[in-house]
N, C-alpha and C positions, 0 to 999 in steps of 0.2 A: 486556771482553766483556758482565761480568755487570750493569756498570751500561748497556748498550745496552740489550740485555733486559731491566732496568726500566725502564727507558723506554718503551720501545716497549709495553710492558705497562700501565703508567700511559695511555699516548693512547691506547691501543685503550678503555680504561673510561673515558677521562674523552670520546670518543667516543660511545660506546654509549649513555652515558646521558644525550648531547644528545640524543643522535637519536633516544630515544622519548618521546612524547607524554605514553604512560601505565604507570608501569612495576605493573606485573599482581603484581611479587610484592611489592608494599607492599599492594595491594587485597586480596592471600591474605593476607596478615597483618593486615589491617584485620580481615578479615571470622573472620581468626583472633581477634582478641581478643576483639571485639566479637557476634560469632554469638548470646550469648546474649542479649545486649539487644535484636535482631533475632527469634529465633525469639520472644523471654517476649511483644514486641509483638502479633507478628502471634498468637498465639495469645488474645489478652486480648480481642484487635482482631476475631479468629474468635470465639470465647465471647462479646459481645458481640451479636456479628449471630448468633449461634444464640440468645442470650434475643431477643431483639426478636422475630428469626422465630415462637419462639413466641407470642410474642404476637401475633405479626399473624393475624386469620383467615384461612384458608384457600379461595382461589376455583377453580370449576373451571371447564372454558369445553369444551363439546361442538361440534364441528365437525360441520357437512352441506356437500354439494357438488348443485350442479344443472347441471347441465346446459343449452346454448341451441341447439337445434339449427336450424337455416338449412332453409330449404325448398327438397328435392332437385329436384323438379322446378318450374321454375319455369313459370308461368304468363303468356300472350302480355298485355303491361298491369301484371300484378297490384303492380309495385314503382311504379308510377307511382299507381292506386290509393290505394293499403297501404305510402307511403311508410315510415310507421314502427313497420312489424311485421316489415322487413325487416331481417336480422342481420348486421348491414356489422362490419369490426372495431370501428370507432367507435365503434359504437352499442351494442358489447357493455361497454365502460366504463361509458354511457352506466347501464348497468341497477345500477350499482351504488347510484348516486344514488337509482334507483326502491324499490329496495330498504330504502334508508335516509330515506324520504321520510315526512309524518308523516301525509298516510294511507294508507299501509298495514302502519305500524308500530301509527295504531290499532286496525288491523282485530284486530293479535295481542293490545291489552293486552285492548280488549271481550271478545275472546273466552279467553280465560285471565283473566278480572279480574284484572290486573293492579292497580287501584286499592285493591284492599283486600289486596293482599300486600304481606306485613311490607318487603320487601325493596327492594321495588318501588312499594310506596305512596307517595301524599304525607308520610307521616307520620316517614317514613324520614330517620336522616339521614346524611351523608353522611359518610362514615367516609376515612381517608386512600385508600386506595385509590381510593373515590368520588369525591373531589378531584383526585386525579391524573388520571382516567380524564376527570374533566369540565373541568379545565381545560386537558392538549394534543387534546381531543379537537378534530374539523373539522368537527361535527357541529349547527353555528348555523345557524340560519334559514336558506337560503341564498336570501334577496329580494324581495320583495314578495308574490309568490305563498304561499310557505308561511307568511309573516306576519300573509295576513291568513286564510289559512288555523287557521292557529294561533288569532287572536282569536278562530274561532266554536268552537273546543273547549270542555269545561269547565276547570276550571284545575288539577282533580283527575289528569284523562286526559292534559292534557297534560304532569303534573310525572313518571306514568310513563311515557309516553312517551320524554319527555327520557332517565329512568334506562336506560330499554330501549334505545335509539339510546347512553347511554353504556361500556354491555356489551359492543353487537353491534359486528360486526367485518367486515366484507365486501371478499371479496380476485377479483383478476382470476388466476387459476393459468395464471403465467406468458401467454403470446399466444394462450392456445386459450379455445374456448368455455365457458371452465369457470367457472360464481364458485360461491367458500368464502365460506359463510358460518358463521361465529362467536358465540355468546353466553357470555360469562361470570358464575356466580353461586356464591350460597352455595355453595348446594346443586346436588352434581351430576344430576341426576333430574332438578329446575330448570330447570337446563343445556341438561341436549338436550330438556324437554319442549316450552322457547323457541323452542331454534333448529330444531325442525324445523316447528314453528308457526311462526315467519319465513318456510319456504321453504315449506311449505305456501303463505301466504297471500300471496305469488308469483306462483307457478305461477296460483290463481286470479287473479290482479291482467292476469297475461301474458293468461288467455283473454278476464276481459271487457273489456279492450282489445281485442281483437281482433277477439270480436263485436260491441260498441260500433262500429269502425271500419269496420264493415263492412253495417253498417243506417245507419249516416251515406252514406256511400259509395252505398249502391244508391238511398236515399233521391235525393243531389243527381243521380243522371244519368238515373232514371227520367224525373223533372222537365226537365231538361237535353233529355232522347231528344223529350218530345211537341215541343219545340221546335225542332229539327234534324226532324224531320219530314214537318210543316210548310214549313218554309225550301223540303226538296225536293221536295216535293209544287209546289209554286209555281214552283220553278225547271223542272222532267217541262212543265210548263203551259204555261209558256214557249217551251221550244222547239219546242217541237209547233204553239204558234200559229206560231211564225217562219214555220215550211215550208208550213204550211198555207198560210198569206200570202202566200208566194211563190214556192207551185209545185216545191218541190223534192222528188223523188224517193229511195229508197237501194235499191242493189242488190238489199239483204234486209230484214226486218227488223227485226235487232240494227244495222249499218250505219250508220257516223255521217257518210261523205262523201259524195259524189255524184257519176255517173255522169261530166262535165268531171273531175272530180278523179281520180278512179280514175285515167286517160288523163295526166293529169299528172305523178301520183305515180310511176306506170311506168316511163311514159319521164322525166322527169329520173331515178330510178334506171337505168337505160340507161347516160343519158348520162354520169352517177361514172364508172361502169364503166368507157367505152370510153374516155373522157377521159383516166381512172389506165393503162388499157394503150397509148391511144399514149403519153404519156408516156414511159413504157415502153420502146416501141416506138424514138422517136425519140431516149432518152435511148443504149442500145448505136450506135445510128446515129451520134449526132452523135460517139460519144468510137470507133466505128471512123473516122471522118471526121479526126477531131485527129490520128492517129494517122497517118493516109498521106499525110497535111501537113505534121505532122514529123521525115515519113521513122524513125518508128518503126518493131520491130518487129512484123509484126500479127501473127503465130505467137502473141503474148503476150494476144489478145484472149480473153476467158475462152468466147466462143463456140468458138473456135477448138480452146480449147486442154482442149473439155468434148467435142471430136468423136469417134467411135469411129471415123473413117475415117482422120484426121491420126493418131491415136496405132497405128495396126495401120503405115502407110507412114512413121513413125517408128521401131517398132520394126526393118524393111525395111530404112530406112536404116544403122540400129545395127550392127545382121547386116552391109551390105553394107563399113561403116566399116569393121570389126574384120576383116573376108577382103580386103581391099583392105590393109590394117596388116600385114597374116600374108604377104600376096604379093609385100611390099614390100621386106621379107625377104630373099625367098630367087631373085627374079628381080631382072632390071634393067626399066627404064621400057618397055621393047619387046615388050615381050612379052604373046602375044597375051593369055595370061588376067588376066592385070593391065590389059588395053586393056579389055578388055568386063568385068571388076567396073568399074574408069570411067564404061562408059558404063553400068551400070547404077545407080548411085549416081544419075547424071544423068539418068536417066530417071525416079526415083523423088522428086526435089529436084522438077522439074518437074511432077508427081502430087499432090503436097503444095503447091506454088503454085496452081496449079487447084483444086483442094481450096478451098483458105481465097480464092479469088477466089471461086466460089461461095457460100461460107457466107456474104461480104460483099452478096453480089446477092438473097440471102434474104434477109436485114438490112433494105435497102434495098425489099425489096420489103414484105415484112413493116411496114414504117413506115409506106406507102403506103399500105397496103388498114388500118390500125389509123386512120388521119385519115382517109380516105373514107367511112369510119365510122360516125364519128362526128362529120363532117358532116350525114351525111345525115341517124341519132337530135339532132342540133342544129337541125337543120330541121323537121322534124315537131314537137320542143319548141317551134317558136314556131308552127306553125300551129293548135296544139290550145291556148296560149297564147296568139295573138291571138280563138280563141272564146270564152274563156272571161274575157275581160276583162272585158264588157259584164256580165258575174254578179260579180268580183269583190267589190262594196262589202259584198256580201247575201252572200258567202259567206266575211268577216273578221268578221262581224256574228250570221253561224253559230257559229260558232267561239268567241265569245267566251260566247254564251248557252249552247253545249257545256262549254265549261271549268267556265262556273260551276254547271254542275249536275252535273257529274262531280263535282268537288272537295266538294259538297250531301253529294253518295250515299259519299263514301267515309267523310266525318266521320260519316254516320248508321248507317255500316257500324260503321264505327268504337267509338262510344260505345254501339251495342246490342250489339256484343263485351264490352263491357267490366263491361256491365249484367249480363250473366250469368254471368261470372265474380264478379262483386261479391254475386248476389244465391245464386250455389251455394257463397261464403268462408262468410258469414253465416250458414246453415247447417250444414257442415261446421267440428266445433272440431279442430282438427285442432293439438293439442297440442307448442307448437314450445321449452317450457321444460318439462323433467320432471326430478329430484329420482333423483340418483343411485346419490348415497350420502347415504342415514340417518344423523343423530345416535346416536352409540353413548353408554353412558356411561363416564365418565375416569375409569381404573382410578388417578390421581394427578392432583394438584392444580396448575392451569396458572399459581400463585401463592402466595406468592411460592415461585419457583423454588431450593430450598433449598442443591441442589449449587452452583448459579452463583453462589446472593447467597454462599455459604462459601470458594467458589472465590477472589469477586471480593472480599471479608474478608481470607479468604490472602494478596492480593495487595497488596492497600492495607493490610495488619497491616504486610507484608515491605517496604515503602516507605518506611513510618511508621517504620518501625525503621532503617530502612538512615541516614534524615534521620539518628532520633533518634542513633541513635552519630555521625553523622558530625558534629555541634552537640558531642555529649561530647568527641569528640575536637577542635571544636576550642577547646569549650570549656577542655579542660585545658590547664593553660600553660606544663605541665615540660616534658620531656623523654622519652620516651616509646623514644627509640635513639639506640647511639651514630653513628650516622649523621646524626642528626636534629642529634647536637652538630659534628659535624664539618662538617655543610653549614650550619648557621645562625651558629656561631661562630669556623668556620677553626682548628679545634684540633685534636688526633690526639687520639686515646681512648681513651689507654694499657687499659684491658681493660673490660668490665663484671661487679661481683661481684655473685653471685645472692646471694636473700633468705633465708640462711638462720631456719632452725624449728624450736624446742627438739630436736625430733624430728629431725632433722638432724644435730644436733649432738651427739650423744647417743654415745657413746665408750664402751662396758664400762660400763654405766649408767648412765655419768655424764653429765649435761649440761655443754659443754667452751662457754666465751670464742670467737668467732671466730677470735682474735691464738693462744692454744693449739689450735683447732681444729687451722691449718697443721702444727704441731708434731707432732700428734694422726694426724691426715692429709695428710701430706704428696702422696697424687698428685689428692686429691681435685681438683675440681672451679673449688673456693672457694680451694687453694692455685692450682692451676694460674694461675687467673687471679692472682693478688700476684706472682707470678712474671714474668707477664708486664708486672706494671706495674715490675716491677725491671729486665728485661730497656728493659721503653720510656725509663726513666730512665735508663741506660745511653749507647741508640741514639742516646740527643737530643744528645750529642754524645762525641761516641765520643774525639774526641783529649784532647776532658779531665775527662775521669768524674768524674760527681759524686759528692760525700762527702756533702756536707752538704743532707738534702734533707728542703723542709717542707712538712708538707702542710697543706692550709685549705678549707673552705667558702666558701658565702654565708650560711648561717646555725648553728643547733644542728642538735644530731641528723638532721647528713644523715652520719654514719658516717666523718667524720673519722681518731678517737680508734680506731677498732677498726681502719681502714684505717692509722693509725702505729703500731700494736700489729703488725699481720697485716706489716706489713713489715719491720719489727725483727725480725719473726724467720723470718721468714722466712729474711733477711740470716746472723739467726745458724747457722740450719737450711744453708746454704750454707757455714759453715767460718767465718765472716767476724767479725770485732771488733763490736758493734756497739754503737750508745749512743742511749739514746729518750730525748729530753728532753719534759717536759711542759710546752710553752711559753706554754698557756693558763692564767694565774697569777691568774682573774678566777674562770672555774669547771675543776679540774684534774680533769678527768675521768679521767687516765692515772694522778695520783696515788694515789684510790677503788681506782681497777683493784685496784691494789700493795697494798692498805691503810696510803699512803702519809702523812694527808693532815697529820699530826700530826707527821711529823718535820720536819728541817730539810729545806731546797732548794736550789732555782735561786733565789731569793729571798734565805737566807739567803750562801748566799756572794757574791750580785751588794753585797752588803749587808754582804761584810766580816766575818758573827756565825760562822761557821764555815768553816774551809778546804774545795775539794773533795770529799777522802777521807772529809768524813764527809756530806756534803748527799748522796751517789750511793748506788744500791742497786745490790749485784749479785748473779744470779740466773742462774746457769749461766755459758752465754757472754752474759749477754742486759749491759747494764750501762744504771741505768733516775736517771734525774735526776729526784725529781719537784719539783713546784712550790715548794713548801714554804712559808714565810708566808704569811698577808693583804698584799697592800702597795697601795699610794692613789695611785700613781703605777706601774703595768704598759710604758706607752709610756716614760720615762724607765731604766729598768733594762735595758728590752731595746736599747733606743738607744744605752746606756753601751759608755766604752771598756773598760772589765772585762767588758762581755756579749764586746765583741768580741776581747777578749785570747783569753776562755773559750776562745770557738772554732776560732782556731788553736791551741790548746794543742790542742782534742781531734780537730783531724786531723791529729795526729801522734800518736795514740794510738790509735784508732781506726780502722775502714776503710771504717762505714758509719754516719753517724751521720744519726737521724728526729728531726724536733722538728713535735711535734703544736703547733703555734700554732692563737690562738680565732680567731673566723669573720671573713670581710673585710664578713662588713656592719653589726653592731654598735660594733666597735672597732677602730683602723688600726693592734693589738697585729701583727698578720700582713705590711704591710707594712713595718711596724717589722724583721719578724725576717727578712724577704726579702731586702733589703739584705745580711743575712751566708749567706743561704741558696746553693748550687748552680744547686740546681733545685727546684722550685713544682712538687707533687703537688695540683689543683684537686678537691676532692671535691663532685660533682654526686645529688642524689638520684634517683633514677630516679620517673618520673613529679607531684615532690612542687613539686620547686623549680623558680620560674619561668624564662621561658627572657630575659626580658627583666632578672632581678636577676643571672644569670649573667652574663652578656653582659655588663652593666655591672662584676662586683668583677672577670672576668676577665682586664678589658680593661689593667688597670694591669700584672700578669706578665708580658699581653704585649707591651705597651711595653718592658717594661727587662728583655725576652730574657729569661726567670728561668721561662715554663712550661715543664717538659714536657711535662705533659700534662695528659688530663683522665681522671678515677675513674668512670664511673655509677655508682653503689654501691645496694645495699639490692633487686635486681633480681627483679622478682615472674616468674618465667620463667615458670609459664603465665600470665601478662597480657600479656609483654613480645613486639613483633615480634619472630620469628627472622630476617630479612629484616636485619632495622638488627644484632643483635647475633650477633658473632660466635659466640657462644661457642654463647647459644638456638641460632642457626643449622643449625651444623654438632653438637651437641649429640646428635643419634639417632646419627651415625654415629660420634665419638670417643666415646662414650658407656663402650664397652668399655675404653679404655684410661683414668678413671677407678677409685678406688675409695675409693665414700666409707665 
């Protein structure tokens, strides 16, 4: 049952690890370890930005708003006469270009004497702000007209105009008739003065443009009106002469037709009305005829339906029918009351039929009368037409002359009206552009925006800091957590050994070695990590518990000797008979720790110089076999038969044998000793030992099934990933179980 649960938990963990694209806990660990780098970088970037802000000359922007008011009352023809003054939506956008034009800005330059100004004069050198403004400004000469105008302006004035244009910004406020004018300058008072000057120049320019346009239109219309007046006079004389020549009189002084033509027009109108009436009557009559021919229901004809008499008779018919139905339920067929009722019903039906026939007859009569009236009017029209046929050609010519005269008169009157309008407009200076919000002194500089710049610098600094922190992590060749070792090497990590400072190892006023610290503080976190390693070694092969434990590493100074001593003392604390062997014959660290550099040891025993009893050192319950004398061939001694026999003998004498071997990288001694050991514990120094080196050296022990696991040593808990190291991650929860 326990195995099934473990298997299920393993499956859940593996599935969860594969499904997560981004491990948020790893990101949390990353920022926890590198937050100082990120924050420091952000502070440095912000400090640099702040210093740069102190060196930049502040600039102030003043803003004014102008309202372009369209004409509320449109005068007839004004939009055709002065189209340039109509403030349509598209025309409002064009006013932006007008404000930025050379002619308008030249007025401001000359009025404010900007050629002599230090900032806008020709001798002014463009700074960083001016260079960037000029570079990104869209105010280059727009076309040949502006280029030609610029050629006629003195160079100093043109330079001031260009600098003013670079400092000027004109925008339309949303889709309204309001324009926003802004000028940026190093002096806030100057920015206000120039902004109001540009706004006033635009208002004056609008008035001048309106006045000039009205004058030009009035002059043109006056000349045109004179020619039209002469044309109208000639056409009127032509009509009068033609009438006089053909003796054509009119009914009154203002009439435009002859007597015969008037009669013809009246008859023609009456005939058209008569024909329409006849067509209507004929349509009704033909509809009735079609219904009668097809045997249809005559009572459905519209005139029959609209008849009030028919409607009354139908009401009576319905009442009698209801009465008949009532009597039929109470009496038989031969009852007098029922017979009288049926007779009354038949009379009503005959009356309805007679009324329908009368209506049909009336329709026929109406049609005949209308047709006779149409024929009479048609005959009269033919008689009148016969009388006027002789002078038809004269009438056509007369009407042609009159049409020409009417067109000339209309055109003349139209131009006369427009001439009056333009004359009024040329003297009426209605202000269609006015300043609704004059510029005021800005309270704070518009450039640079310190808050925005510092905020952006902070964001950029954070991004650079994060990038630098990522680069540091990528450049770090060592392992930062147990999880990295397990994922990259595929080997279990027995424990992570914290880095103990001198203050941490201080007990009763004395600073102990880490190995002795295990005995002095058996409930400390370090001691617990050593016990985790011992348990992990035991669980590596439960059926055959390991007795001979080899401790090695890739390079020196990775904490393997300290780990070996700590394992030995931890086993002693557990009540075992423990032998600690210094197998590093080249640099015997353990021998130095116990002050046995000059005493006989392993080398002396293997060379048969001394017996085993004289080579060992007994300390309480721990037996130490130092390295002994120097040797010129350590691998041969460690791989000798005598060494193998010693190993077998010690297995019978001790419960736990810990062998401290040389590093795997420099020499082969550790691989020789591995053949005598049951399990190997590989020490990996946190953040220091390259990953590739560990992977290369640990592979040998994994292939020979000697590796019990790795131990991550000298871990700085303040910098280690809390997620990767078991003890670090859960330290804040389990701290009360440790006694340092």
